[in-house]
N, C-alpha and C positions, 0 to 999 in steps of 0.2 A: 414580518408579522408571523405570529404563531397561531395554530388552530386550537380552539378551546371548545368545550361543551359544558353547559350548565343545565342542571335540572333543579327546579324549585317547585315547592308545594305550597299552594295558597290555601287559606281557610276555605272550607267547603260552604260556609254560610254567606259568602260574599255575593252581592248582586252582580249580574252579568256586566253591567256598565262599569262598576268599580273594578271588577276583575280585568276587563279590557284596558282600563286606564293604567292599572299596575303593569300589565304586560307591555304596553306601549312605553311606559316610563323606563322599564328595564331595557327595552330595545333601544330607546334613545340614548341611554347611558353608554351602551355598547357602541352605538353609531357615532358618538362624539369623537372617539379615538380608535375605532375599529370598523368592522364590517359584519353585519348580521348575514349569515348564509342561509339559515333555515330555522323556522319556528314550528314546532309540533306541539299542539295542545292535546294532551292525552285525555283530558277531561277528569271527571270525578272517579277516583279509584279508592278502594279500601286500603288503609294503611296496615303494615305488618304488625304494628303495635300502636297503642294510643299515644298521641302527642298533644300536649296542651288540652286534654279532654276531648280531642277530636278523633273519631274512628275512620274518617274519610278525609281526602284532600284532593285539590284540583292540581294535577300535574302539568308542568310546562317544560319542554326540552328545547334549548336554543343552542345551535351550532354557530360559532362566530370566529372571526380572525381579529387579532388585536396585538398590541405590544404587551410586554410582560407586566406593566403597572396596572392595566385595566382590571384584571380579575380581583385585585385587592380593593379597588374602588367599588366594583360590583358587589363583592361580599359585604363591604361596609354598608351599602344601601340595603341589601337583604337583611342584615342584622338589625338595622334601625326600623325596618318596616314591621309593624305589628301584624300585618296580614300574611306574611310569609312564615310558615311554620317549620320548614326545613329547606335547605339549599345545599348545593355542591357544585363546585367549579373544578373541572379537570382539564389538563393539557393533553391534547392528542398528539401522539408522536407522528412525525413525517415518515412515510414509507418510501 
């Protein structure tokens, strides 16, 4: 299993309940084939530039271990979700 890190930005106008559902959904996608190590909710932050007419976003950072097929599936789910305005999945090198 490789170590990965994903950062995704959710719409700032989401209700807390809906936001928590989305975070749990993405955690469960990771948990099906991998292992969630840490979830950091950074909260509402100002964006560097306007994205989809939003000037702020709700940032969530997740560290996880998974096989190499899982990031593609995770990105597919980020892409089809209207509530995710940006995302990035990177592989962390072993030291």
